[in-house]
C-alpha positions, 0 to 999 in steps of 0.5 A: 472642855471649857476655856479654863480646862484648856490651860491645865497641864495634861499631867494635872488632868490625869492626876485629878482623874486618878484621884477621882477614880481612887475616891470612887473605889473607896466609896464603892468599897464602903458601900459594899461593906455596908451591904455585907453587914446584913449577910454577916449580922454585923453592925460594922465591917471594915476592910484590911486597910482600915484594920491596919490603921487601928491600934491592934491592942484596942481593936476587938475584931473578928477576921471574916477572911476573903469575901467576894463583894459585888463590884469589886474585882477581887475578894476583900479581906474584911473584919467584923467590929465586935 
């Protein structure tokens, strides 16, 4: 650890590590969804979290259900953008 990091409170270091891990999970899921487009012959797949953030009256989505994705501990609920 360099001298700069010695002065950081442990709580800050843990929060930073958690944020990095969380960002890594999001990037990993996005990568797995991109790979899964080939299996579903889809131009774009989105996660349940992304679906919840959309205006449902304007979104044209096909629910593909729970799908196991490589590197993910649990199957993900995914949607094809139609």
